[in-house]
Steps between C-alpha positions, in 0.01 A plus 500: 500500500454807715153647518314789660225421750261763628240570766337804658501581871281764667579730793594859575763759410585768755724805466487864609220431746259354245397138439350351185364160400718349228538182295862397440636265239711210622761383249691174534766410242667161470455140397349197674770483767613856582375856474534860610217712637463863395360707787324378814179699533218403735486126565764230540241233421407671171866493397557141611198391296689614188837366612370151582771256602780679313818628663493881523840642407426863588234756584562787257354837600414754232482766775418529869150645516310302761268331250806344332709393802254459787534122531857473371653411841227245570544349153876486554444294814261268320710427191852577634598731215675839501313827459663720236439876488674807362658684797363836384161379626619461858292799611182338366586154632539644849150647487368141497775290659695640793613165643613329179734580214526354153789266419653600166543846348380518142690721260459594137606203287464242780417161350339191647452173313211267572341213313726547198429870454664818631341813642695827491425790733448844345506789747207726407462765772200730504205322657741418780872578538598134477244386246628209293361318197598143412562416134478139387614514135464123444134528601443824308372691800582756765354527849453870569346517847342845524737671256304436177137398458255454218432868435824653617732565793427409860378754752737769625275708723631369833811524713831383352367506140599717205294546181786625284725219616252221431449629146876513449536145635230367271633672189868420559482159672180328383430641155834361379348151531338339193148622415352153542630465857202413722468729802385316813393771745460526875127567469255443215537364151804426286609734225802521268800726462387595149149596611626716785770661287234598246273636774778710653626620164827305505 
């Protein structure tokens, strides 16, 4: 049976000339033999501690802010798995990685199967142009990166973000999911689609 494993990694987020201390969630989805990793924030060793001895099928990026992709190339070398990113986030990726590219372009509806379950990519621009959420219907959850948090939408006060667009993405792409869908976020605590729909007024 597929399961969701979780840890927290600490480091920094930098954009527009400012740097902040942040804690990022690490999400690993799979069974006892294989898994995928969602985002690669601050520490390869923190991620490998969750992965264990499993085969990593892919490194799935919710978006390319540095606190979500900083160690993606190093992790790729360690586990020999492709980095997958929506191409609309190329401009953000290149702010962190000028010598490396990702391997596979994500697109809306992209599916990857691992450990007997399937994750489907949902393009949710707003926090970043190529922001993507990953819905795992068999597990009753969605991994939202920095698009949707407990308490509402992700931040849109920095370069390449759009407040109106993130609200549209959430309402049209995420609020169509069942109310009891667990929302696993990029930072902080879980929430649910129903709770956030009620908070945002549908």
